[in-house]
PDB file of N, CA, C and O in Angstrom, chain B, residues numbered from 101:
ATOM      1  N   MET B 101      41.263 106.736  16.908  1.00  0.00           N
ATOM      2  CA  MET B 101      41.209 105.756  17.955  1.00  0.00           C
ATOM      3  C   MET B 101      42.554 105.041  18.041  1.00  0.00           C
ATOM      4  O   MET B 101      43.114 104.645  17.019  1.00  0.00           O
ATOM      5  N   GLU B 102      43.062 104.877  19.232  1.00  0.00           N
ATOM      6  CA  GLU B 102      44.330 104.185  19.431  1.00  0.00           C
ATOM      7  C   GLU B 102      44.090 102.681  19.434  1.00  0.00           C
ATOM      8  O   GLU B 102      43.124 102.204  20.028  1.00  0.00           O
ATOM      9  N   HIS B 103      44.966 101.937  18.771  1.00  0.00           N
ATOM     10  CA  HIS B 103      44.845 100.486  18.697  1.00  0.00           C
ATOM     11  C   HIS B 103      46.061  99.825  19.311  1.00  0.00           C
ATOM     12  O   HIS B 103      47.156 100.387  19.327  1.00  0.00           O
ATOM     13  N   THR B 104      45.851  98.643  19.806  1.00  0.00           N
ATOM     14  CA  THR B 104      46.961  97.866  20.354  1.00  0.00           C
ATOM     15  C   THR B 104      47.251  96.699  19.420  1.00  0.00           C
ATOM     16  O   THR B 104      46.439  96.363  18.558  1.00  0.00           O
ATOM     17  N   PHE B 105      48.410  96.088  19.600  1.00  0.00           N
ATOM     18  CA  PHE B 105      48.747  94.909  18.829  1.00  0.00           C
ATOM     19  C   PHE B 105      49.648  94.014  19.657  1.00  0.00           C
ATOM     20  O   PHE B 105      50.300  94.463  20.599  1.00  0.00           O
ATOM     21  N   SER B 106      49.674  92.760  19.298  1.00  0.00           N
ATOM     22  CA  SER B 106      50.625  91.834  19.903  1.00  0.00           C
ATOM     23  C   SER B 106      51.150  90.940  18.800  1.00  0.00           C
ATOM     24  O   SER B 106      50.465  90.666  17.814  1.00  0.00           O
ATOM     25  N   VAL B 107      52.369  90.497  18.985  1.00  0.00           N
ATOM     26  CA  VAL B 107      52.975  89.565  18.043  1.00  0.00           C
ATOM     27  C   VAL B 107      53.410  88.353  18.857  1.00  0.00           C
ATOM     28  O   VAL B 107      54.164  88.480  19.822  1.00  0.00           O
ATOM     29  N   GLU B 108      52.937  87.197  18.467  1.00  0.00           N
ATOM     30  CA  GLU B 108      53.295  85.953  19.135  1.00  0.00           C
ATOM     31  C   GLU B 108      54.080  85.110  18.149  1.00  0.00           C
ATOM     32  O   GLU B 108      53.586  84.793  17.067  1.00  0.00           O
ATOM     33  N   VAL B 109      55.303  84.745  18.515  1.00  0.00           N
ATOM     34  CA  VAL B 109      56.149  83.932  17.654  1.00  0.00           C
ATOM     35  C   VAL B 109      56.402  82.610  18.372  1.00  0.00           C
ATOM     36  O   VAL B 109      56.740  82.590  19.555  1.00  0.00           O
ATOM     37  N   LYS B 110      56.236  81.519  17.653  1.00  0.00           N
ATOM     38  CA  LYS B 110      56.300  80.200  18.272  1.00  0.00           C
ATOM     39  C   LYS B 110      57.711  79.786  18.689  1.00  0.00           C
ATOM     40  O   LYS B 110      57.870  78.961  19.590  1.00  0.00           O
ATOM     41  N   SER B 111      58.729  80.343  18.051  1.00  0.00           N
ATOM     42  CA  SER B 111      60.104  79.977  18.376  1.00  0.00           C
ATOM     43  C   SER B 111      61.011  81.201  18.301  1.00  0.00           C
ATOM     44  O   SER B 111      60.862  82.028  17.402  1.00  0.00           O
ATOM     45  N   LYS B 112      61.949  81.321  19.237  1.00  0.00           N
ATOM     46  CA  LYS B 112      62.898  82.440  19.209  1.00  0.00           C
ATOM     47  C   LYS B 112      63.727  82.458  17.932  1.00  0.00           C
ATOM     48  O   LYS B 112      64.186  83.519  17.508  1.00  0.00           O
ATOM     49  N   LYS B 113      63.924  81.308  17.319  1.00  0.00           N
ATOM     50  CA  LYS B 113      64.725  81.270  16.088  1.00  0.00           C
ATOM     51  C   LYS B 113      64.027  81.989  14.940  1.00  0.00           C
ATOM     52  O   LYS B 113      64.668  82.328  13.945  1.00  0.00           O
ATOM     53  N   ASP B 114      62.720  82.228  15.063  1.00  0.00           N
ATOM     54  CA  ASP B 114      61.978  82.936  14.021  1.00  0.00           C
ATOM     55  C   ASP B 114      61.889  84.437  14.281  1.00  0.00           C
ATOM     56  O   ASP B 114      61.253  85.157  13.512  1.00  0.00           O
ATOM     57  N   VAL B 115      62.516  84.915  15.349  1.00  0.00           N
ATOM     58  CA  VAL B 115      62.624  86.351  15.589  1.00  0.00           C
ATOM     59  C   VAL B 115      63.881  86.820  14.876  1.00  0.00           C
ATOM     60  O   VAL B 115      64.997  86.438  15.230  1.00  0.00           O
ATOM     61  N   LYS B 116      63.678  87.648  13.872  1.00  0.00           N
ATOM     62  CA  LYS B 116      64.803  88.113  13.067  1.00  0.00           C
ATOM     63  C   LYS B 116      65.538  89.244  13.776  1.00  0.00           C
ATOM     64  O   LYS B 116      66.769  89.271  13.797  1.00  0.00           O
ATOM     65  N   ASN B 117      64.781  90.187  14.362  1.00  0.00           N
ATOM     66  CA  ASN B 117      65.394  91.333  14.997  1.00  0.00           C
ATOM     67  C   ASN B 117      64.436  91.917  16.025  1.00  0.00           C
ATOM     68  O   ASN B 117      63.233  92.004  15.776  1.00  0.00           O
ATOM     69  N   LEU B 118      64.965  92.319  17.185  1.00  0.00           N
ATOM     70  CA  LEU B 118      64.211  93.035  18.197  1.00  0.00           C
ATOM     71  C   LEU B 118      65.105  94.155  18.674  1.00  0.00           C
ATOM     72  O   LEU B 118      66.210  93.912  19.160  1.00  0.00           O
ATOM     73  N   SER B 119      64.631  95.388  18.537  1.00  0.00           N
ATOM     74  CA  SER B 119      65.468  96.532  18.850  1.00  0.00           C
ATOM     75  C   SER B 119      64.732  97.505  19.756  1.00  0.00           C
ATOM     76  O   SER B 119      63.635  97.959  19.430  1.00  0.00           O
ATOM     77  N   LEU B 120      65.332  97.821  20.884  1.00  0.00           N
ATOM     78  CA  LEU B 120      64.863  98.875  21.776  1.00  0.00           C
ATOM     79  C   LEU B 120      66.015  99.856  21.899  1.00  0.00           C
ATOM     80  O   LEU B 120      67.104  99.489  22.340  1.00  0.00           O
ATOM     81  N   SER B 121      65.780 101.089  21.515  1.00  0.00           N
ATOM     82  CA  SER B 121      66.873 102.049  21.480  1.00  0.00           C
ATOM     83  C   SER B 121      66.678 103.147  22.517  1.00  0.00           C
ATOM     84  O   SER B 121      65.612 103.759  22.592  1.00  0.00           O
ATOM     85  N   ASN B 122      67.710 103.392  23.314  1.00  0.00           N
ATOM     86  CA  ASN B 122      67.698 104.521  24.242  1.00  0.00           C
ATOM     87  C   ASN B 122      68.172 105.790  23.548  1.00  0.00           C
ATOM     88  O   ASN B 122      67.914 106.893  24.029  1.00  0.00           O
ATOM     89  N   ASP B 123      68.874 105.642  22.405  1.00  0.00           N
ATOM     90  CA  ASP B 123      69.419 106.790  21.688  1.00  0.00           C
ATOM     91  C   ASP B 123      68.375 107.459  20.797  1.00  0.00           C
ATOM     92  O   ASP B 123      68.376 108.682  20.656  1.00  0.00           O
ATOM     93  N   SER B 124      67.501 106.682  20.205  1.00  0.00           N
ATOM     94  CA  SER B 124      66.484 107.223  19.313  1.00  0.00           C
ATOM     95  C   SER B 124      65.197 107.417  20.102  1.00  0.00           C
ATOM     96  O   SER B 124      64.797 106.526  20.852  1.00  0.00           O
ATOM     97  N   PRO B 125      64.541 108.563  19.950  1.00  0.00           N
ATOM     98  CA  PRO B 125      63.341 108.810  20.754  1.00  0.00           C
ATOM     99  C   PRO B 125      62.220 107.822  20.428  1.00  0.00           C
ATOM    100  O   PRO B 125      61.727 107.775  19.301  1.00  0.00           O
ATOM    101  N   ASP B 126      61.834 107.048  21.414  1.00  0.00           N
ATOM    102  CA  ASP B 126      60.698 106.130  21.324  1.00  0.00           C
ATOM    103  C   ASP B 126      60.778 105.136  20.175  1.00  0.00           C
ATOM    104  O   ASP B 126      59.740 104.742  19.643  1.00  0.00           O
ATOM    105  N   HIS B 127      61.957 104.724  19.782  1.00  0.00           N
ATOM    106  CA  HIS B 127      62.085 103.782  18.661  1.00  0.00           C
ATOM    107  C   HIS B 127      62.102 102.349  19.174  1.00  0.00           C
ATOM    108  O   HIS B 127      62.957 101.975  19.977  1.00  0.00           O
ATOM    109  N   VAL B 128      61.151 101.554  18.704  1.00  0.00           N
ATOM    110  CA  VAL B 128      61.096 100.126  19.005  1.00  0.00           C
ATOM    111  C   VAL B 128      60.806  99.403  17.699  1.00  0.00           C
ATOM    112  O   VAL B 128      59.915  99.803  16.949  1.00  0.00           O
ATOM    113  N   LEU B 129      61.541  98.359  17.430  1.00  0.00           N
ATOM    114  CA  LEU B 129      61.342  97.577  16.215  1.00  0.00           C
ATOM    115  C   LEU B 129      61.286  96.109  16.581  1.00  0.00           C
ATOM    116  O   LEU B 129      62.189  95.598  17.243  1.00  0.00           O
ATOM    117  N   PHE B 130      60.235  95.426  16.159  1.00  0.00           N
ATOM    118  CA  PHE B 130      60.131  93.973  16.301  1.00  0.00           C
ATOM    119  C   PHE B 130      59.990  93.420  14.897  1.00  0.00           C
ATOM    120  O   PHE B 130      59.040  93.752  14.187  1.00  0.00           O
ATOM    121  N   ASP B 131      60.911  92.594  14.502  1.00  0.00           N
ATOM    122  CA  ASP B 131      60.929  92.053  13.147  1.00  0.00           C
ATOM    123  C   ASP B 131      61.047  90.543  13.245  1.00  0.00           C
ATOM    124  O   ASP B 131      62.025  90.032  13.791  1.00  0.00           O
ATOM    125  N   GLY B 132      60.064  89.825  12.723  1.00  0.00           N
ATOM    126  CA  GLY B 132      60.085  88.371  12.788  1.00  0.00           C
ATOM    127  C   GLY B 132      59.491  87.772  11.538  1.00  0.00           C
ATOM    128  O   GLY B 132      59.207  88.480  10.572  1.00  0.00           O
ATOM    129  N   ARG B 133      59.302  86.473  11.556  1.00  0.00           N
ATOM    130  CA  ARG B 133      58.764  85.754  10.403  1.00  0.00           C
ATOM    131  C   ARG B 133      57.353  85.269  10.722  1.00  0.00           C
ATOM    132  O   ARG B 133      57.153  84.539  11.692  1.00  0.00           O
ATOM    133  N   LEU B 134      56.380  85.668   9.918  1.00  0.00           N
ATOM    134  CA  LEU B 134      55.010  85.192  10.054  1.00  0.00           C
ATOM    135  C   LEU B 134      54.873  83.794   9.467  1.00  0.00           C
ATOM    136  O   LEU B 134      54.014  83.022   9.892  1.00  0.00           O
ATOM    137  N   GLY B 135      55.710  83.469   8.498  1.00  0.00           N
ATOM    138  CA  GLY B 135      55.604  82.196   7.801  1.00  0.00           C
ATOM    139  C   GLY B 135      54.495  82.273   6.768  1.00  0.00           C
ATOM    140  O   GLY B 135      54.049  83.364   6.414  1.00  0.00           O
ATOM    141  N   GLU B 136      54.056  81.144   6.293  1.00  0.00           N
ATOM    142  CA  GLU B 136      52.964  81.126   5.319  1.00  0.00           C
ATOM    143  C   GLU B 136      51.665  81.456   6.032  1.00  0.00           C
ATOM    144  O   GLU B 136      51.391  80.946   7.119  1.00  0.00           O
ATOM    145  N   LEU B 137      50.867  82.318   5.404  1.00  0.00           N
ATOM    146  CA  LEU B 137      49.607  82.731   5.994  1.00  0.00           C
ATOM    147  C   LEU B 137      48.623  81.565   5.988  1.00  0.00           C
ATOM    148  O   LEU B 137      48.323  80.999   4.936  1.00  0.00           O
ATOM    149  N   GLU B 138      48.126  81.214   7.169  1.00  0.00           N
ATOM    150  CA  GLU B 138      47.177  80.113   7.304  1.00  0.00           C
ATOM    151  C   GLU B 138      45.743  80.602   7.469  1.00  0.00           C
ATOM    152  O   GLU B 138      44.804  79.965   6.992  1.00  0.00           O
ATOM    153  N   GLU B 139      45.577  81.740   8.149  1.00  0.00           N
ATOM    154  CA  GLU B 139      44.219  82.203   8.429  1.00  0.00           C
ATOM    155  C   GLU B 139      44.219  83.695   8.739  1.00  0.00           C
ATOM    156  O   GLU B 139      45.119  84.215   9.398  1.00  0.00           O
ATOM    157  N   VAL B 140      43.184  84.366   8.246  1.00  0.00           N
ATOM    158  CA  VAL B 140      42.896  85.748   8.614  1.00  0.00           C
ATOM    159  C   VAL B 140      41.470  85.733   9.144  1.00  0.00           C
ATOM    160  O   VAL B 140      40.552  85.309   8.443  1.00  0.00           O
ATOM    161  N   ARG B 141      41.275  86.198  10.390  1.00  0.00           N
ATOM    162  CA  ARG B 141      39.930  86.160  10.958  1.00  0.00           C
ATOM    163  C   ARG B 141      39.726  87.295  11.938  1.00  0.00           C
ATOM    164  O   ARG B 141      40.679  87.939  12.377  1.00  0.00           O
ATOM    165  N   LEU B 142      38.478  87.527  12.270  1.00  0.00           N
ATOM    166  CA  LEU B 142      38.119  88.474  13.313  1.00  0.00           C
ATOM    167  C   LEU B 142      37.690  87.678  14.531  1.00  0.00           C
ATOM    168  O   LEU B 142      36.798  86.834  14.441  1.00  0.00           O
ATOM    169  N   VAL B 143      38.310  87.935  15.657  1.00  0.00           N
ATOM    170  CA  VAL B 143      37.970  87.268  16.904  1.00  0.00           C
ATOM    171  C   VAL B 143      36.945  88.137  17.621  1.00  0.00           C
ATOM    172  O   VAL B 143      37.243  89.275  17.983  1.00  0.00           O
ATOM    173  N   GLU B 144      35.746  87.614  17.830  1.00  0.00           N
ATOM    174  CA  GLU B 144      34.646  88.311  18.498  1.00  0.00           C
ATOM    175  C   GLU B 144      34.370  89.679  17.871  1.00  0.00           C
ATOM    176  O   GLU B 144      34.003  90.619  18.576  1.00  0.00           O
ATOM    177  N   ASP B 145      34.544  89.795  16.552  1.00  0.00           N
ATOM    178  CA  ASP B 145      34.325  91.049  15.812  1.00  0.00           C
ATOM    179  C   ASP B 145      35.111  92.224  16.375  1.00  0.00           C
ATOM    180  O   ASP B 145      34.727  93.377  16.178  1.00  0.00           O
ATOM    181  N   ALA B 146      36.217  91.940  17.079  1.00  0.00           N
ATOM    182  CA  ALA B 146      36.957  93.023  17.711  1.00  0.00           C
ATOM    183  C   ALA B 146      38.460  92.980  17.466  1.00  0.00           C
ATOM    184  O   ALA B 146      39.129  94.004  17.608  1.00  0.00           O
ATOM    185  N   VAL B 147      39.000  91.836  17.107  1.00  0.00           N
ATOM    186  CA  VAL B 147      40.449  91.697  16.945  1.00  0.00           C
ATOM    187  C   VAL B 147      40.737  91.020  15.610  1.00  0.00           C
ATOM    188  O   VAL B 147      40.297  89.897  15.364  1.00  0.00           O
ATOM    189  N   LEU B 148      41.483  91.719  14.747  1.00  0.00           N
ATOM    190  CA  LEU B 148      41.930  91.138  13.487  1.00  0.00           C
ATOM    191  C   LEU B 148      43.135  90.257  13.782  1.00  0.00           C
ATOM    192  O   LEU B 148      44.120  90.715  14.362  1.00  0.00           O
ATOM    193  N   GLU B 149      43.055  89.003  13.386  1.00  0.00           N
ATOM    194  CA  GLU B 149      44.122  88.053  13.670  1.00  0.00           C
ATOM    195  C   GLU B 149      44.662  87.485  12.371  1.00  0.00           C
ATOM    196  O   GLU B 149      43.904  86.971  11.548  1.00  0.00           O
ATOM    197  N   LEU B 150      45.974  87.579  12.186  1.00  0.00           N
ATOM    198  CA  LEU B 150      46.660  86.981  11.047  1.00  0.00           C
ATOM    199  C   LEU B 150      47.512  85.854  11.607  1.00  0.00           C
ATOM    200  O   LEU B 150      48.466  86.100  12.344  1.00  0.00           O
ATOM    201  N   ARG B 151      47.176  84.630  11.262  1.00  0.00           N
ATOM    202  CA  ARG B 151      47.898  83.472  11.782  1.00  0.00           C
ATOM    203  C   ARG B 151      48.723  82.861  10.672  1.00  0.00           C
ATOM    204  O   ARG B 151      48.207  82.471   9.625  1.00  0.00           O
ATOM    205  N   GLY B 152      50.018  82.789  10.924  1.00  0.00           N
ATOM    206  CA  GLY B 152      50.930  82.159   9.984  1.00  0.00           C
ATOM    207  C   GLY B 152      51.493  80.890  10.570  1.00  0.00           C
ATOM    208  O   GLY B 152      51.169  80.524  11.699  1.00  0.00           O
ATOM    209  N   THR B 153      52.332  80.218   9.813  1.00  0.00           N
ATOM    210  CA  THR B 153      52.925  78.974  10.284  1.00  0.00           C
ATOM    211  C   THR B 153      53.956  79.211  11.385  1.00  0.00           C
ATOM    212  O   THR B 153      54.293  78.286  12.124  1.00  0.00           O
ATOM    213  N   LYS B 154      54.458  80.439  11.500  1.00  0.00           N
ATOM    214  CA  LYS B 154      55.504  80.716  12.479  1.00  0.00           C
ATOM    215  C   LYS B 154      55.142  81.772  13.501  1.00  0.00           C
ATOM    216  O   LYS B 154      55.857  81.935  14.489  1.00  0.00           O
ATOM    217  N   ALA B 155      54.050  82.497  13.293  1.00  0.00           N
ATOM    218  CA  ALA B 155      53.704  83.569  14.228  1.00  0.00           C
ATOM    219  C   ALA B 155      52.241  83.950  14.064  1.00  0.00           C
ATOM    220  O   ALA B 155      51.601  83.603  13.071  1.00  0.00           O
ATOM    221  N   THR B 156      51.724  84.666  15.050  1.00  0.00           N
ATOM    222  CA  THR B 156      50.366  85.195  15.011  1.00  0.00           C
ATOM    223  C   THR B 156      50.424  86.673  15.363  1.00  0.00           C
ATOM    224  O   THR B 156      51.075  87.065  16.331  1.00  0.00           O
ATOM    225  N   ILE B 157      49.738  87.491  14.568  1.00  0.00           N
ATOM    226  CA  ILE B 157      49.668  88.933  14.819  1.00  0.00           C
ATOM    227  C   ILE B 157      48.214  89.279  15.112  1.00  0.00           C
ATOM    228  O   ILE B 157      47.313  88.864  14.383  1.00  0.00           O
ATOM    229  N   ARG B 158      47.989  90.036  16.178  1.00  0.00           N
ATOM    230  CA  ARG B 158      46.640  90.457  16.548  1.00  0.00           C
ATOM    231  C   ARG B 158      46.602  91.972  16.678  1.00  0.00           C
ATOM    232  O   ARG B 158      47.476  92.578  17.298  1.00  0.00           O
ATOM    233  N   VAL B 159      45.566  92.581  16.080  1.00  0.00           N
ATOM    234  CA  VAL B 159      45.372  94.034  16.148  1.00  0.00           C
ATOM    235  C   VAL B 159      43.920  94.282  16.524  1.00  0.00           C
ATOM    236  O   VAL B 159      43.022  93.672  15.944  1.00  0.00           O
ATOM    237  N   ASP B 160      43.673  95.161  17.479  1.00  0.00           N
ATOM    238  CA  ASP B 160      42.288  95.402  17.889  1.00  0.00           C
ATOM    239  C   ASP B 160      41.580  96.327  16.904  1.00  0.00           C
ATOM    240  O   ASP B 160      41.505  97.540  17.103  1.00  0.00           O
ATOM    241  N   LEU B 161      41.070  95.726  15.846  1.00  0.00           N
ATOM    242  CA  LEU B 161      40.289  96.419  14.818  1.00  0.00           C
ATOM    243  C   LEU B 161      38.951  95.733  14.711  1.00  0.00           C
ATOM    244  O   LEU B 161      38.893  94.513  14.555  1.00  0.00           O
ATOM    245  N   SER B 162      37.871  96.490  14.790  1.00  0.00           N
ATOM    246  CA  SER B 162      36.535  95.913  14.688  1.00  0.00           C
ATOM    247  C   SER B 162      36.191  95.602  13.230  1.00  0.00           C
ATOM    248  O   SER B 162      36.858  96.076  12.310  1.00  0.00           O
ATOM    249  N   ARG B 163      35.153  94.808  13.036  1.00  0.00           N
ATOM    250  CA  ARG B 163      34.675  94.472  11.689  1.00  0.00           C
ATOM    251  C   ARG B 163      34.314  95.749  10.933  1.00  0.00           C
ATOM    252  O   ARG B 163      34.621  95.877   9.748  1.00  0.00           O
ATOM    253  N   ASP B 164      33.658  96.700  11.621  1.00  0.00           N
ATOM    254  CA  ASP B 164      33.271  97.962  10.976  1.00  0.00           C
ATOM    255  C   ASP B 164      34.493  98.764  10.538  1.00  0.00           C
ATOM    256  O   ASP B 164      34.496  99.345   9.452  1.00  0.00           O
ATOM    257  N   GLU B 165      35.519  98.798  11.367  1.00  0.00           N
ATOM    258  CA  GLU B 165      36.732  99.533  11.009  1.00  0.00           C
ATOM    259  C   GLU B 165      37.443  98.891   9.825  1.00  0.00           C
ATOM    260  O   GLU B 165      37.888  99.588   8.913  1.00  0.00           O
ATOM    261  N   VAL B 166      37.552  97.569   9.836  1.00  0.00           N
ATOM    262  CA  VAL B 166      38.192  96.868   8.718  1.00  0.00           C
ATOM    263  C   VAL B 166      37.403  97.115   7.441  1.00  0.00           C
ATOM    264  O   VAL B 166      37.980  97.431   6.401  1.00  0.00           O
ATOM    265  N   GLY B 167      36.074  96.970   7.521  1.00  0.00           N
ATOM    266  CA  GLY B 167      35.227  97.198   6.346  1.00  0.00           C
ATOM    267  C   GLY B 167      35.349  98.616   5.841  1.00  0.00           C
ATOM    268  O   GLY B 167      35.414  98.833   4.631  1.00  0.00           O
ATOM    269  N   GLY B 168      35.380  99.592   6.741  1.00  0.00           N
ATOM    270  CA  GLY B 168      35.521 100.987   6.343  1.00  0.00           C
ATOM    271  C   GLY B 168      36.849 101.261   5.671  1.00  0.00           C
ATOM    272  O   GLY B 168      36.916 102.005   4.692  1.00  0.00           O
ATOM    273  N   LEU B 169      37.911 100.660   6.196  1.00  0.00           N
ATOM    274  CA  LEU B 169      39.228 100.853   5.599  1.00  0.00           C
ATOM    275  C   LEU B 169      39.304 100.185   4.236  1.00  0.00           C
ATOM    276  O   LEU B 169      39.889 100.741   3.306  1.00  0.00           O
ATOM    277  N   LEU B 170      38.717  98.993   4.106  1.00  0.00           N
ATOM    278  CA  LEU B 170      38.710  98.332   2.801  1.00  0.00           C
ATOM    279  C   LEU B 170      37.862  99.116   1.812  1.00  0.00           C
ATOM    280  O   LEU B 170      38.187  99.165   0.626  1.00  0.00           O
ATOM    281  N   GLY B 171      36.782  99.730   2.279  1.00  0.00           N
ATOM    282  CA  GLY B 171      35.952 100.564   1.418  1.00  0.00           C
ATOM    283  C   GLY B 171      36.711 101.765   0.891  1.00  0.00           C
ATOM    284  O   GLY B 171      36.565 102.129  -0.275  1.00  0.00           O
ATOM    285  N   LYS B 172      37.527 102.390   1.746  1.00  0.00           N
ATOM    286  CA  LYS B 172      38.359 103.513   1.311  1.00  0.00           C
ATOM    287  C   LYS B 172      39.351 103.055   0.260  1.00  0.00           C
ATOM    288  O   LYS B 172      39.601 103.764  -0.715  1.00  0.00           O
ATOM    289  N   LYS B 173      39.921 101.866   0.454  1.00  0.00           N
ATOM    290  CA  LYS B 173      40.898 101.353  -0.496  1.00  0.00           C
ATOM    291  C   LYS B 173      40.228 101.099  -1.846  1.00  0.00           C
ATOM    292  O   LYS B 173      40.812 101.373  -2.895  1.00  0.00           O
ATOM    293  N   ASP B 174      38.983 100.568  -1.816  1.00  0.00           N
ATOM    294  CA  ASP B 174      38.253 100.338  -3.061  1.00  0.00           C
ATOM    295  C   ASP B 174      38.023 101.641  -3.807  1.00  0.00           C
ATOM    296  O   ASP B 174      37.990 101.664  -5.037  1.00  0.00           O
ATOM    297  N   ALA B 175      37.864 102.730  -3.055  1.00  0.00           N
ATOM    298  CA  ALA B 175      37.615 104.036  -3.668  1.00  0.00           C
ATOM    299  C   ALA B 175      38.916 104.734  -4.050  1.00  0.00           C
ATOM    300  O   ALA B 175      38.891 105.869  -4.525  1.00  0.00           O
ATOM    301  N   GLY B 176      40.062 104.062  -3.845  1.00  0.00           N
ATOM    302  CA  GLY B 176      41.350 104.642  -4.216  1.00  0.00           C
ATOM    303  C   GLY B 176      41.945 105.548  -3.167  1.00  0.00           C
ATOM    304  O   GLY B 176      42.897 106.275  -3.452  1.00  0.00           O
ATOM    305  N   GLU B 177      41.400 105.525  -1.934  1.00  0.00           N
ATOM    306  CA  GLU B 177      41.912 106.408  -0.882  1.00  0.00           C
ATOM    307  C   GLU B 177      42.932 105.726   0.005  1.00  0.00           C
ATOM    308  O   GLU B 177      43.652 106.408   0.734  1.00  0.00           O
ATOM    309  N   GLY B 178      43.021 104.405  -0.027  1.00  0.00           N
ATOM    310  CA  GLY B 178      43.935 103.687   0.840  1.00  0.00           C
ATOM    311  C   GLY B 178      45.352 103.699   0.310  1.00  0.00           C
ATOM    312  O   GLY B 178      45.631 104.247  -0.756  1.00  0.00           O
ATOM    313  N   THR B 179      46.256 103.076   1.085  1.00  0.00           N
ATOM    314  CA  THR B 179      47.655 103.001   0.666  1.00  0.00           C
ATOM    315  C   THR B 179      48.025 101.555   0.440  1.00  0.00           C
ATOM    316  O   THR B 179      47.326 100.643   0.881  1.00  0.00           O
ATOM    317  N   GLY B 180      49.116 101.356  -0.243  1.00  0.00           N
ATOM    318  CA  GLY B 180      49.639 100.019  -0.480  1.00  0.00           C
ATOM    319  C   GLY B 180      49.047  99.404  -1.732  1.00  0.00           C
ATOM    320  O   GLY B 180      48.041  99.874  -2.265  1.00  0.00           O
ATOM    321  N   SER B 181      49.695  98.340  -2.191  1.00  0.00           N
ATOM    322  CA  SER B 181      49.239  97.717  -3.418  1.00  0.00           C
ATOM    323  C   SER B 181      48.982  96.228  -3.263  1.00  0.00           C
ATOM    324  O   SER B 181      48.774  95.533  -4.257  1.00  0.00           O
ATOM    325  N   SER B 182      48.992  95.720  -2.015  1.00  0.00           N
ATOM    326  CA  SER B 182      48.765  94.298  -1.844  1.00  0.00           C
ATOM    327  C   SER B 182      47.296  93.966  -2.068  1.00  0.00           C
ATOM    328  O   SER B 182      46.427  94.803  -1.826  1.00  0.00           O
ATOM    329  N   PRO B 183      47.013  92.755  -2.528  1.00  0.00           N
ATOM    330  CA  PRO B 183      45.621  92.388  -2.794  1.00  0.00           C
ATOM    331  C   PRO B 183      44.810  92.328  -1.504  1.00  0.00           C
ATOM    332  O   PRO B 183      45.338  92.042  -0.430  1.00  0.00           O
ATOM    333  N   LYS B 184      43.512  92.606  -1.636  1.00  0.00           N
ATOM    334  CA  LYS B 184      42.629  92.577  -0.480  1.00  0.00           C
ATOM    335  C   LYS B 184      42.231  91.151  -0.181  1.00  0.00           C
ATOM    336  O   LYS B 184      42.080  90.337  -1.092  1.00  0.00           O
ATOM    337  N   ARG B 185      42.058  90.844   1.099  1.00  0.00           N
ATOM    338  CA  ARG B 185      41.592  89.540   1.542  1.00  0.00           C
ATOM    339  C   ARG B 185      40.290  89.768   2.271  1.00  0.00           C
ATOM    340  O   ARG B 185      40.238  90.592   3.184  1.00  0.00           O
ATOM    341  N   LYS B 186      39.238  89.066   1.899  1.00  0.00           N
ATOM    342  CA  LYS B 186      37.935  89.226   2.520  1.00  0.00           C
ATOM    343  C   LYS B 186      38.000  88.755   3.959  1.00  0.00           C
ATOM    344  O   LYS B 186      38.485  87.660   4.244  1.00  0.00           O
ATOM    345  N   VAL B 187      37.510  89.590   4.866  1.00  0.00           N
ATOM    346  CA  VAL B 187      37.520  89.275   6.299  1.00  0.00           C
ATOM    347  C   VAL B 187      36.113  89.003   6.751  1.00  0.00           C
ATOM    348  O   VAL B 187      35.886  88.716   7.926  1.00  0.00           O
TER     349      VAL B 187
END
């Protein structure tokens, strides 16, 4: 399933880098500062939202998808080593 995302940054000074390249095929990079994490929540059981002091990131992931992915990670099938946060 294809997912969308948006990144909202409260101030341009917190955008570290934004790159759109005509030379590299389909390369886009948005790099900013989330700040300290204030909240992780599901909006209407459809959008995972990470709200920091400097930015908000939203990804259209349902509660079932998040739970399934966390379940895979518990079974050792996921990637990364960051601690899990209950959603």
